[in-house]
MDTraj code that builds the backbone (N, CA, C; nanometers):
import mdtraj as md
import numpy as np

residues = "MET LYS SER THR GLN ALA SER LEU SER HIS ILE SER VAL GLN ASP ALA VAL ALA ARG ILE GLY ASP HIS ASP HIS CYS GLN ALA GLY GLY SER ILE GLY VAL SER GLY ALA PHE ALA ALA ALA LEU ALA GLN ALA THR ALA ASN ALA THR ARG SER ALA GLN PRO LEU PRO ALA GLN GLU ALA ALA ALA ARG GLN LEU GLN SER ALA LEU THR HIS ILE ARG THR GLU PHE LEU ARG LEU ALA ASP ALA ASP ALA THR ALA ILE LEU GLU PHE VAL ALA LEU GLU GLU ARG GLY GLU PRO LEU ALA GLY TYR ALA LEU LEU CYS ASP GLY PRO ARG ALA MET ALA GLU LEU ALA LEU GLU ALA ALA GLN ALA MET GLN ALA PHE ARG ALA HIS VAL CYS ALA ARG SER ARG ASP ASP LEU GLU PHE ALA LEU THR LEU MET THR GLY VAL ALA ARG ALA ALA VAL GLN LEU LEU ASP SER ASN LEU ARG ILE TRP PRO LEU PRO ASP LEU LEU ALA VAL TYR GLU PRO HIS VAL THR ARG LEU LEU PRO ALA ILE ASP ALA LEU ALA PRO VAL ARG ARG ILE ARG ALA".split()
xyz = np.array([
    [0.2481, -2.3958, -0.6348],
    [0.1776, -2.4075, -0.5088],
    [0.0676, -2.3025, -0.5042],
    [-0.0560, -2.3453, -0.5007],
    [-0.1701, -2.2542, -0.5038],
    [-0.2422, -2.2555, -0.3694],
    [-0.2934, -2.1388, -0.3303],
    [-0.3732, -2.1280, -0.2090],
    [-0.5172, -2.1657, -0.2413],
    [-0.5835, -2.2391, -0.1500],
    [-0.7227, -2.2762, -0.1699],
    [-0.8164, -2.1676, -0.1170],
    [-0.7624, -2.0677, -0.0497],
    [-0.8423, -1.9596, 0.0062],
    [-0.8881, -1.8654, -0.1053],
    [-1.0127, -1.8181, -0.0948],
    [-1.0651, -1.7240, -0.1949],
    [-0.9773, -1.5993, -0.1992],
    [-0.9609, -1.5436, -0.3202],
    [-0.8751, -1.4267, -0.3347],
    [-0.9369, -1.3055, -0.2664],
    [-0.8520, -1.2139, -0.2262],
    [-0.8936, -1.0958, -0.1512],
    [-0.9980, -1.0149, -0.2268],
    [-0.9856, -1.0086, -0.3583],
    [-1.0763, -0.9254, -0.4378],
    [-1.2120, -0.9907, -0.4625],
    [-1.2289, -1.1163, -0.4231],
    [-1.3541, -1.1874, -0.4496],
    [-1.4341, -1.2178, -0.3239],
    [-1.3986, -1.1575, -0.2130],
    [-1.4743, -1.1758, -0.0897],
    [-1.5319, -1.0407, -0.0484],
    [-1.6228, -1.0417, 0.0460],
    [-1.6844, -0.9164, 0.0881],
    [-1.5812, -0.8256, 0.1548],
    [-1.6114, -0.6976, 0.1587],
    [-1.5223, -0.6025, 0.2260],
    [-1.5049, -0.6429, 0.3721],
    [-1.6139, -0.6821, 0.4383],
    [-1.6045, -0.7234, 0.5782],
    [-1.5111, -0.8427, 0.5946],
    [-1.5237, -0.9410, 0.5041],
    [-1.4376, -1.0592, 0.5124],
    [-1.2922, -1.0246, 0.4828],
    [-1.2702, -0.9338, 0.3873],
    [-1.1334, -0.8930, 0.3550],
    [-1.0688, -0.8225, 0.4736],
    [-1.1436, -0.7324, 0.5372],
    [-1.0910, -0.6607, 0.6534],
    [-1.0621, -0.7586, 0.7674],
    [-1.1527, -0.8540, 0.7882],
    [-1.1314, -0.9531, 0.8940],
    [-1.0095, -1.0404, 0.8634],
    [-0.9951, -1.0807, 0.7361],
    [-0.8802, -1.1647, 0.6999],
    [-0.7488, -1.0912, 0.7272],
    [-0.7441, -0.9645, 0.6881],
    [-0.6208, -0.8873, 0.7093],
    [-0.5976, -0.8625, 0.8580],
    [-0.7029, -0.8219, 0.9292],
    [-0.6872, -0.7845, 1.0696],
    [-0.6694, -0.9001, 1.1646],
    [-0.7195, -1.0184, 1.1300],
    [-0.7117, -1.1330, 1.2197],
    [-0.5896, -1.2212, 1.1942],
    [-0.5160, -1.1896, 1.0905],
    [-0.4000, -1.2708, 1.0519],
    [-0.2788, -1.2309, 1.1353],
    [-0.1848, -1.3239, 1.1540],
    [-0.0624, -1.2891, 1.2260],
    [0.0521, -1.2550, 1.1316],
    [0.0230, -1.2518, 1.0015],
    [0.1199, -1.2071, 0.9013],
    [0.0623, -1.0814, 0.8369],
    [0.1363, -0.9722, 0.8404],
    [0.0848, -0.8451, 0.7883],
    [0.0759, -0.8496, 0.6363],
    [-0.0418, -0.8346, 0.5839],
    [-0.0661, -0.8396, 0.4391],
    [-0.0628, -0.6984, 0.3817],
    [0.0544, -0.6388, 0.3872],
    [0.0689, -0.4997, 0.3440],
    [0.0368, -0.4824, 0.1968],
    [0.0900, -0.5687, 0.1126],
    [0.0669, -0.5554, -0.0312],
    [-0.0796, -0.5673, -0.0667],
    [-0.1490, -0.6632, -0.0066],
    [-0.2917, -0.6781, -0.0315],
    [-0.3705, -0.5563, 0.0130],
    [-0.3350, -0.5036, 0.1295],
    [-0.4036, -0.3843, 0.1821],
    [-0.3819, -0.2641, 0.0910],
    [-0.2590, -0.2474, 0.0441],
    [-0.2268, -0.1351, -0.0443],
    [-0.3009, -0.1502, -0.1775],
    [-0.3020, -0.2716, -0.2314],
    [-0.3688, -0.2944, -0.3594],
    [-0.5177, -0.2672, -0.3540],
    [-0.5843, -0.3163, -0.2495],
    [-0.7284, -0.2933, -0.2359],
    [-0.7560, -0.1447, -0.2161],
    [-0.6712, -0.0771, -0.1388],
    [-0.6883, 0.0673, -0.1185],
    [-0.6754, 0.1432, -0.2503],
    [-0.5816, 0.1009, -0.3337],
    [-0.5659, 0.1638, -0.4647],
    [-0.6892, 0.1456, -0.5519],
    [-0.7494, 0.0259, -0.5460],
    [-0.8710, 0.0008, -0.6240],
    [-0.9851, 0.0903, -0.5763],
    [-0.9981, 0.1071, -0.4448],
    [-1.1032, 0.1955, -0.3914],
    [-1.0809, 0.3403, -0.4344],
    [-0.9576, 0.3872, -0.4272],
    [-0.9273, 0.5247, -0.4667],
    [-0.9577, 0.5466, -0.6147],
    [-0.9221, 0.4481, -0.6983],
    [-0.9509, 0.4583, -0.8420],
    [-1.1017, 0.4600, -0.8666],
    [-1.1748, 0.3758, -0.7947],
    [-1.3200, 0.3706, -0.8118],
    [-1.3857, 0.5030, -0.7739],
    [-1.3375, 0.5634, -0.6654],
    [-1.3935, 0.6917, -0.6240],
    [-1.3693, 0.7984, -0.7303],
    [-1.2504, 0.7995, -0.7879],
    [-1.2220, 0.8965, -0.8948],
    [-1.3078, 0.8692, -1.0178],
    [-1.3328, 0.7410, -1.0468],
    [-1.4208, 0.7090, -1.1595],
    [-1.5609, 0.7655, -1.1369],
    [-1.6059, 0.7613, -1.0122],
    [-1.7390, 0.8156, -0.9822],
    [-1.7457, 0.9649, -1.0130],
    [-1.6346, 1.0363, -0.9950],
    [-1.6356, 1.1793, -1.0276],
    [-1.6459, 1.1999, -1.1789],
    [-1.5868, 1.1080, -1.2546],
    [-1.6008, 1.1149, -1.4008],
    [-1.7446, 1.0841, -1.4412],
    [-1.8063, 0.9860, -1.3743],
    [-1.9466, 0.9529, -1.4022],
    [-2.0368, 1.0726, -1.3733],
    [-2.0132, 1.1371, -1.2594],
    [-2.0941, 1.2538, -1.2214],
    [-2.0777, 1.3660, -1.3229],
    [-1.9557, 1.3847, -1.3695],
    [-1.9294, 1.4893, -1.4682],
    [-2.0028, 1.4597, -1.5986],
    [-2.0012, 1.3343, -1.6403],
    [-2.0685, 1.2971, -1.7655],
    [-2.2198, 1.3088, -1.7540],
    [-2.2720, 1.2963, -1.6322],
    [-2.4173, 1.3056, -1.6145],
    [-2.4663, 1.4509, -1.6026],
    [-2.3731, 1.5449, -1.5981],
    [-2.4089, 1.6863, -1.5759],
    [-2.4115, 1.7677, -1.7051],
    [-2.4402, 1.7002, -1.8165],
    [-2.4449, 1.7669, -1.9471],
    [-2.3190, 1.8511, -1.9714],
    [-2.2037, 1.7830, -1.9764],
    [-2.0775, 1.8560, -1.9863],
    [-2.0517, 1.9107, -2.1270],
    [-1.9586, 2.0037, -2.1320],
    [-1.9079, 2.0500, -2.2604],
    [-1.8303, 1.9353, -2.3251],
    [-1.8095, 1.9406, -2.4567],
    [-1.7382, 1.8305, -2.5243],
    [-1.6005, 1.8001, -2.4630],
    [-1.5275, 1.9027, -2.4240],
    [-1.3950, 1.8784, -2.3647],
    [-1.4068, 1.8056, -2.2305],
    [-1.5075, 1.8406, -2.1513],
    [-1.5304, 1.7717, -2.0239],
    [-1.5700, 1.6265, -2.0474],
    [-1.6583, 1.6061, -2.1439],
    [-1.7028, 1.4696, -2.1765],
    [-1.5842, 1.3835, -2.2173],
    [-1.4991, 1.4371, -2.3035],
    [-1.3815, 1.3622, -2.3491],
    [-1.2865, 1.3328, -2.2333],
    [-1.2636, 1.4308, -2.1469],
    [-1.1733, 1.4117, -2.0322],
    [-1.2298, 1.3078, -1.9359],
    [-1.3615, 1.3118, -1.9135],
    [-1.4245, 1.2149, -1.8232],
    [-1.4151, 1.0740, -1.8799],
    [-1.4386, 1.0596, -2.0094],
    [-1.4263, 0.9275, -2.0734],
    [-1.2833, 0.8754, -2.0635],
    [-1.1874, 0.9631, -2.0850],
    [-1.0474, 0.9240, -2.0792],
    [-1.0095, 0.8779, -1.9380],
    [-1.0559, 0.9524, -1.8354],
    [-1.0266, 0.9131, -1.6974],
    [-1.0923, 0.7797, -1.6640],
    [-1.2181, 0.7629, -1.7035],
    [-1.2869, 0.6361, -1.6780],
    [-1.2106, 0.5185, -1.7382],
    [-1.1677, 0.5342, -1.8613],
    [-1.0969, 0.4264, -1.9297],
    [-0.9650, 0.3929, -1.8606],
    [-0.8879, 0.4961, -1.8285],
    [-0.7586, 0.4736, -1.7629],
    [-0.7762, 0.4073, -1.6267],
    [-0.8740, 0.4539, -1.5514],
    [-0.8915, 0.4026, -1.4157],
    [-0.9583, 0.2656, -1.4118],
    [-1.0322, 0.2305, -1.5155],
    [-1.0858, 0.0941, -1.5220],
    [-0.9704, -0.0055, -1.5265],
    [-0.8738, 0.0208, -1.6120],
    [-0.7554, -0.0665, -1.6206],
    [-0.6783, -0.0654, -1.4891],
    [-0.6556, 0.0520, -1.4326],
    [-0.5767, 0.0644, -1.3096],
    [-0.6460, -0.0056, -1.1932],
    [-0.7759, 0.0114, -1.1817],
    [-0.8520, -0.0531, -1.0738],
    [-0.8400, -0.2053, -1.0834],
    [-0.8570, -0.2582, -1.2045],
    [-0.8448, -0.4024, -1.2259],
    [-0.7053, -0.4516, -1.1906],
    [-0.6057, -0.3749, -1.2292],
    [-0.4671, -0.4148, -1.2025],
    [-0.4355, -0.4099, -1.0525],
    [-0.4879, -0.3109, -0.9811],
    [-0.4686, -0.3067, -0.8365],
    [-0.5263, -0.4318, -0.7705],
    [-0.6443, -0.4736, -0.8110],
    [-0.7050, -0.5933, -0.7525],
    [-0.6247, -0.7176, -0.7869],
    [-0.5734, -0.7247, -0.9088],
    [-0.4890, -0.8389, -0.9471],
    [-0.3641, -0.8439, -0.8604],
    [-0.3024, -0.7280, -0.8386],
    [-0.1811, -0.7227, -0.7568],
    [-0.2108, -0.7538, -0.6102],
    [-0.3260, -0.7096, -0.5604],
    [-0.3647, -0.7428, -0.4233],
    [-0.3777, -0.8940, -0.4070],
    [-0.4395, -0.9586, -0.5042],
    [-0.4543, -1.1037, -0.5001],
    [-0.3193, -1.1735, -0.5150],
    [-0.2353, -1.1220, -0.6037],
    [-0.1036, -1.1816, -0.6246],
    [-0.0183, -1.1750, -0.4983],
    [-0.0353, -1.0675, -0.4212],
    [0.0417, -1.0535, -0.2976],
    [0.0133, -1.1675, -0.2006],
    [-0.1106, -1.2159, -0.1997],
    [-0.1482, -1.3227, -0.1076],
    [-0.0746, -1.4531, -0.1385],
    [-0.0423, -1.4749, -0.2652],
    [0.0259, -1.5991, -0.3029],
    [0.1751, -1.5796, -0.3245],
    [0.2218, -1.4550, -0.3209],
    [0.3632, -1.4278, -0.3503],
    [0.4560, -1.4974, -0.2521],
    [0.4182, -1.5013, -0.1249],
    [0.5063, -1.5630, -0.0254],
    [0.5188, -1.7133, -0.0497],
    [0.4086, -1.7765, -0.0955],
    [0.4149, -1.9191, -0.1284],
    [0.5063, -1.9418, -0.2490],
    [0.4952, -1.8555, -0.3484],
    [0.5815, -1.8660, -0.4663],
    [0.7267, -1.8402, -0.4284],
    [0.7474, -1.7449, -0.3361],
    [0.8819, -1.7155, -0.2884],
    [0.9444, -1.8389, -0.2234],
    [0.8692, -1.9060, -0.1371],
    [0.9191, -2.0269, -0.0694],
    [0.9528, -2.1341, -0.1717],
    [0.8659, -2.1510, -0.2730],
    [0.8908, -2.2514, -0.3771],
    [1.0181, -2.2198, -0.4549],
    [1.0381, -2.0931, -0.4874],
    [1.1598, -2.0538, -0.5593],
    [1.2835, -2.0759, -0.4731],
    [1.2721, -2.0445, -0.3440],
    [1.3847, -2.0649, -0.2527],
    [1.4194, -2.2128, -0.2427],
    [1.3176, -2.2970, -0.2369],
    [1.3399, -2.4419, -0.2291],
    [1.4032, -2.4958, -0.3564],
    [1.3779, -2.4287, -0.4692],
    [1.4399, -2.4696, -0.5966],
    [1.5785, -2.4088, -0.6155],
    [1.6251, -2.3352, -0.5149],
    [1.7571, -2.2735, -0.5243],
    [1.7582, -2.1446, -0.6040],
    [1.6437, -2.0754, -0.6111],
    [1.6336, -1.9500, -0.6847],
    [1.5860, -1.8372, -0.5926],
    [1.6589, -1.8113, -0.4842],
    [1.6103, -1.7095, -0.3891],
    [1.6031, -1.5690, -0.4483],
    [1.6953, -1.5338, -0.5376],
    [1.6937, -1.3993, -0.5949],
    [1.5657, -1.3754, -0.6741],
    [1.5198, -1.4772, -0.7471],
    [1.3935, -1.4656, -0.8210],
    [1.2771, -1.4460, -0.7238],
    [1.2857, -1.5094, -0.6082],
    [1.1822, -1.4923, -0.5070],
    [1.1814, -1.3523, -0.4492],
    [1.2998, -1.2992, -0.4212],
    [1.3089, -1.1623, -0.3697],
    [1.2547, -1.0633, -0.4731],
    [1.2901, -1.0868, -0.5995],
    [1.2429, -0.9981, -0.7068],
    [1.0907, -1.0023, -0.7174],
    [1.0326, -1.1207, -0.7006],
    [0.8872, -1.1346, -0.7031],
    [0.8227, -1.0474, -0.5954],
    [0.8808, -1.0472, -0.4761],
    [0.8252, -0.9694, -0.3656],
    [0.8512, -0.8194, -0.3807],
    [0.9450, -0.7826, -0.4657],
    [0.9702, -0.6403, -0.4930],
    [0.8895, -0.5891, -0.6117],
    [0.8571, -0.6781, -0.7051],
    [0.7837, -0.6368, -0.8246],
    [0.6436, -0.5870, -0.7930],
    [0.5765, -0.6509, -0.6984],
    [0.4403, -0.6115, -0.6631],
    [0.4314, -0.4676, -0.6146],
    [0.5051, -0.4305, -0.5093],
    [0.4978, -0.2923, -0.4639],
    [0.5490, -0.1906, -0.5652],
    [0.6487, -0.2293, -0.6460],
    [0.6936, -0.1370, -0.7510],
    [0.5811, -0.1094, -0.8492],
    [0.5116, -0.2157, -0.8904],
    [0.4016, -0.2001, -0.9854],
    [0.2883, -0.1179, -0.9239],
    [0.2588, -0.1398, -0.7963],
    [0.1532, -0.0634, -0.7304],
    [0.1889, 0.0843, -0.7224],
    [0.3148, 0.1136, -0.6926],
    [0.3575, 0.2538, -0.6863],
    [0.3459, 0.3203, -0.8231],
    [0.3849, 0.2492, -0.9284],
    [0.3737, 0.3015, -1.0652],
    [0.2279, 0.3299, -1.1006],
    [0.1402, 0.2340, -1.0691],
    [-0.0022, 0.2504, -1.0982],
    [-0.0618, 0.3680, -1.0231],
    [-0.0278, 0.3779, -0.8937],
    [-0.0833, 0.4854, -0.8112],
    [-0.0372, 0.6214, -0.8620],
    [0.0890, 0.6299, -0.9013],
    [0.1412, 0.7557, -0.9550],
    [0.0690, 0.7924, -1.0842],
    [0.0531, 0.6945, -1.1731],
    [-0.0186, 0.7182, -1.2997],
    [-0.1620, 0.7642, -1.2731],
    [-0.2291, 0.6975, -1.1793],
    [-0.3671, 0.7315, -1.1473],
    [-0.3775, 0.8715, -1.0874],
    [-0.2883, 0.9030, -0.9939],
    [-0.2923, 1.0344, -0.9284],
    [-0.2652, 1.1462, -1.0289],
    [-0.1727, 1.1238, -1.1205],
    [-0.1446, 1.2250, -1.2218],
    [-0.2659, 1.2454, -1.3131],
    [-0.3356, 1.1364, -1.3461],
    [-0.4560, 1.1479, -1.4285],
    [-0.5661, 1.2230, -1.3543],
    [-0.5778, 1.1988, -1.2247],
    [-0.6768, 1.2705, -1.1434],
    [-0.6462, 1.4197, -1.1401],
    [-0.5200, 1.4530, -1.1245],
    [-0.4821, 1.5948, -1.1220],
    [-0.5149, 1.6618, -1.2542],
    [-0.4914, 1.5911, -1.3637],
    [-0.5223, 1.6472, -1.4955],
    [-0.6733, 1.6664, -1.5129],
    [-0.7523, 1.5827, -1.4465],
    [-0.8979, 1.5904, -1.4587],
    [-0.9572, 1.7045, -1.3764],
    [-0.8810, 1.7624, -1.2861],
    [-0.9316, 1.8728, -1.2041],
    [-0.9944, 1.9845, -1.2884],
    [-0.9350, 2.0129, -1.4017],
    [-0.9831, 2.1223, -1.4863],
    [-1.1177, 2.0906, -1.5509],
    [-1.1610, 1.9635, -1.5433],
    [-1.2822, 1.9214, -1.6139],
    [-1.3915, 1.8676, -1.5219],
    [-1.3585, 1.8333, -1.3987],
    [-1.4578, 1.7714, -1.3098],
    [-1.5732, 1.8679, -1.2814],
    [-1.6936, 1.8149, -1.2702],
    [-1.8090, 1.9002, -1.2420],
    [-1.8021, 1.9519, -1.0985],
    [-1.8675, 2.0608, -1.0733],
    [-1.8572, 2.1285, -0.9441],
    [-1.8998, 2.0402, -0.8281],
    [-2.0039, 1.9603, -0.8473],
    [-2.0543, 1.8824, -0.7343],
    [-1.9626, 1.7670, -0.6946],
    [-1.8665, 1.7307, -0.7814],
    [-1.7739, 1.6214, -0.7506],
    [-1.6300, 1.6679, -0.7324],
    [-1.6109, 1.7998, -0.7302],
    [-1.4746, 1.8528, -0.7170],
    [-1.4081, 1.8046, -0.5887],
    [-1.4793, 1.8123, -0.4772],
    [-1.4217, 1.7684, -0.3493],
    [-1.3942, 1.6186, -0.3500],
    [-1.4847, 1.5417, -0.4100],
    [-1.4675, 1.3961, -0.4151],
    [-1.3411, 1.3577, -0.4920],
    [-1.3119, 1.4330, -0.5970],
    [-1.1890, 1.4071, -0.6713],
    [-1.0676, 1.4301, -0.5826],
    [-1.0734, 1.5326, -0.4978],
    [-0.9622, 1.5576, -0.4053],
    [-0.9473, 1.4452, -0.3032],
    [-1.0607, 1.3908, -0.2562],
    [-1.0531, 1.2783, -0.1623],
    [-0.9839, 1.1597, -0.2296],
    [-1.0244, 1.1323, -0.3549],
    [-0.9657, 1.0209, -0.4289],
    [-0.8161, 1.0429, -0.4522],
    [-0.7797, 1.1656, -0.4850],
    [-0.6394, 1.1976, -0.5087],
    [-0.5575, 1.1827, -0.3803],
    [-0.6130, 1.2265, -0.2684],
    [-0.5429, 1.2113, -0.1407],
    [-0.5223, 1.0633, -0.1081],
    [-0.6268, 0.9829, -0.1289],
    [-0.6142, 0.8389, -0.1047],
    [-0.5089, 0.7766, -0.1960],
    [-0.5124, 0.8110, -0.3243],
    [-0.4196, 0.7511, -0.4200],
    [-0.2762, 0.7938, -0.3923],
    [-0.2561, 0.9166, -0.3480],
    [-0.1213, 0.9614, -0.3119],
    [-0.0691, 0.8789, -0.1948],
    [-0.1560, 0.8508, -0.0984],
    [-0.1173, 0.7653, 0.0139],
    [-0.0825, 0.6240, -0.0307],
    [-0.1576, 0.5723, -0.1264],
    [-0.1289, 0.4394, -0.1811],
    [0.0096, 0.4384, -0.2464],
    [0.0406, 0.5420, -0.3229],
    [0.1720, 0.5503, -0.3880],
    [0.2840, 0.5521, -0.2845],
    [0.2665, 0.6316, -0.1792],
    [0.3687, 0.6391, -0.0742],
    [0.3850, 0.5052, -0.0023],
    [0.2729, 0.4409, 0.0301],
    [0.2787, 0.3133, 0.1005],
    [0.3454, 0.2057, 0.0154],
    [0.3172, 0.2058, -0.1143],
    [0.3773, 0.1059, -0.2030],
    [0.5287, 0.1237, -0.2110],
    [0.5752, 0.2479, -0.2209],
    [0.7202, 0.2716, -0.2232],
    [0.7821, 0.2323, -0.0892],
    [0.7125, 0.2605, 0.0202],
    [0.7636, 0.2201, 0.1514],
    [0.7763, 0.0686, 0.1604],
    [0.6787, -0.0051, 0.1047],
    [0.6863, -0.1516, 0.1061],
    [0.8054, -0.2000, 0.0244],
    [0.8266, -0.1413, -0.0917],
    [0.9429, -0.1767, -0.1720],
    [1.0712, -0.1461, -0.0959],
    [1.0779, -0.0295, -0.0341],
    [1.1965, 0.0101, 0.0420],
    [1.2190, -0.0844, 0.1604],
    [1.1116, -0.1269, 0.2240],
    [1.1216, -0.2217, 0.3350],
    [1.1815, -0.3541, 0.2881],
    [1.1351, -0.4027, 0.1729],
    [1.1900, -0.5277, 0.1205],
    [1.3386, -0.5147, 0.0895],
    [1.3788, -0.3994, 0.0406],
    [1.5208, -0.3774, 0.0113],
    [1.6031, -0.3643, 0.1395],
    [1.5398, -0.3193, 0.2468],
    [1.6086, -0.3154, 0.3762],
    [1.6261, -0.4568, 0.4311],
    [1.5226, -0.5390, 0.4158],
    [1.5274, -0.6766, 0.4668],
    [1.6273, -0.7603, 0.3876],
    [1.6305, -0.7399, 0.2559],
    [1.7198, -0.8161, 0.1676],
    [1.8111, -0.7198, 0.0918],
    [1.9131, -0.6659, 0.1566],
    [1.9996, -0.5660, 0.0908],
    [2.1050, -0.6305, -0.0007],
    [2.0582, -0.7105, -0.0943],
    [2.1487, -0.7820, -0.1846],
    [2.1885, -0.6903, -0.2999],
    [2.3165, -0.6888, -0.3347],
    [2.3609, -0.5990, -0.4428],
    [2.2828, -0.6150, -0.5731],
    [2.2538, -0.7402, -0.6117],
    [2.1798, -0.7625, -0.7367],
    [2.0381, -0.7071, -0.7284],
    [1.9764, -0.7194, -0.6124],
    [1.8404, -0.6696, -0.5928],
    [1.8401, -0.5171, -0.5891],
    [1.9349, -0.4605, -0.5159],
    [1.9456, -0.3150, -0.5068],
    [1.9725, -0.2520, -0.6436],
    [2.0540, -0.3188, -0.7239],
    [2.0874, -0.2653, -0.8559],
    [1.9631, -0.2522, -0.9436],
    [1.8678, -0.3437, -0.9273],
    [1.7456, -0.3408, -1.0074],
    [1.6423, -0.2435, -0.9509],
    [1.6237, -0.2464, -0.8186],
    [1.5083, -0.1761, -0.7598],
    [1.5388, -0.0403, -0.6979],
    [1.6606, -0.0156, -0.6578],
    [1.6917, 0.1152, -0.5997],
    [1.6668, 0.2289, -0.6995],
    [1.6980, 0.2112, -0.8285],
    [1.6651, 0.3189, -0.9238],
    [1.5154, 0.3485, -0.9309],
    [1.4322, 0.2469, -0.9103],
    [1.2869, 0.2703, -0.9087],
    [1.2481, 0.3567, -0.7892],
    [1.3035, 0.3239, -0.6716],
    [1.2743, 0.4027, -0.5515],
    [1.3199, 0.5475, -0.5727],
    [1.4401, 0.5630, -0.6239],
    [1.4969, 0.6962, -0.6463],
    [1.4130, 0.7782, -0.7450],
    [1.3577, 0.7127, -0.8463],
    [1.2751, 0.7807, -0.9461],
    [1.1352, 0.8092, -0.8933],
    [1.0784, 0.7143, -0.8215],
    [0.9389, 0.7273, -0.7775],
    [0.9209, 0.8301, -0.6665],
    [1.0138, 0.8373, -0.5727],
    [0.9947, 0.9263, -0.4579],
    [0.9725, 1.0726, -0.4971],
    [1.0579, 1.1334, -0.5804],
    [1.0315, 1.2733, -0.6168],
    [0.9048, 1.2905, -0.7002],
    [0.8707, 1.1914, -0.7810],
    [0.7473, 1.2012, -0.8604],
    [0.6254, 1.1996, -0.7690],
    [0.6295, 1.1179, -0.6651],
    [0.5193, 1.1137, -0.5685],
    [0.5163, 1.2422, -0.4871],
    [0.6338, 1.2919, -0.4497],
    [0.6398, 1.4184, -0.3754],
    [0.5827, 1.5349, -0.4570],
    [0.5870, 1.5233, -0.5896],
    [0.5356, 1.6300, -0.6759],
    [0.3829, 1.6279, -0.6886],
    [0.3202, 1.5207, -0.6434],
    [0.1737, 1.5172, -0.6444],
    [0.1216, 1.6232, -0.5482],
    [0.0054, 1.6785, -0.5803],
    [-0.0419, 1.7934, -0.5015],
    [-0.1888, 1.7819, -0.4627],
    [-0.2233, 1.6821, -0.3790],
    [-0.3605, 1.6838, -0.3259],
    [-0.3773, 1.8057, -0.2355],
    [-0.4949, 1.8630, -0.2345],
    [-0.5122, 1.9843, -0.1527],
    [-0.5074, 1.9474, -0.0054],
    [-0.4561, 2.0406, 0.0761],
    [-0.4530, 2.0183, 0.2217],
    [-0.5869, 2.0523, 0.2852],
    [-0.6512, 2.1548, 0.2331],
    [-0.7805, 2.1974, 0.2841],
    [-0.8798, 2.2074, 0.1695],
    [-1.0020, 2.1650, 0.1952],
    [-1.1076, 2.1787, 0.0957],
    [-1.1547, 2.3234, 0.0906],
    [-1.1672, 2.3862, 0.2072],
    [-1.2046, 2.5269, 0.2124],
    [-1.0766, 2.6099, 0.2009],
    [-1.0493, 2.6575, 0.0833],
    [-0.9231, 2.7300, 0.0579],
    [-0.9173, 2.8575, 0.1409],
])
top = md.Topology()
chain = top.add_chain()
for i, resn in enumerate(residues, 1):
    res = top.add_residue(resn, chain, resSeq=i)
    for name in ("N", "CA", "C"):
        top.add_atom(name, md.element.get_by_symbol(name[0]), res)
traj = md.Trajectory(xyz[None], top)
């Protein structure tokens, strides 16, 4: 069962915001995914700025590495945002075929994957702090703060799904992810103040 509506990642920002805000079904996964893509893009811009500032070889290598990692992560966030829009339709189809557990797992896989991506991205941003050029240092912190929020929101969405469907088989698979992800996200360290 496919939706005929254009995917969230292929419409304008204004249209995406209107679609999410005007709908009577909360599109949390789509919102989290698009936010993750924006945070990754902002961090990529700090790598671009660093590469344009005649960096030392170590800075150049670190900036290239961050750009490469975040290109993949940004693309994956947009894919997951789009997948979230059709996940409920796939869930209904699986339920109608007598496979509700597969449907529940589908709705848990998206936020788990988003949390993993956000954590990976935030850790890469933190590692890049030592190499970012001075004029983009604050921007990297903004991106890191956004990405940390994306990681927290994704875990909350996964936790919400486990609250709604507290099935032993589902909990056995996904509760270990929540337990592992929460302390890793808590260990992220975006700055509280720009002016130290």
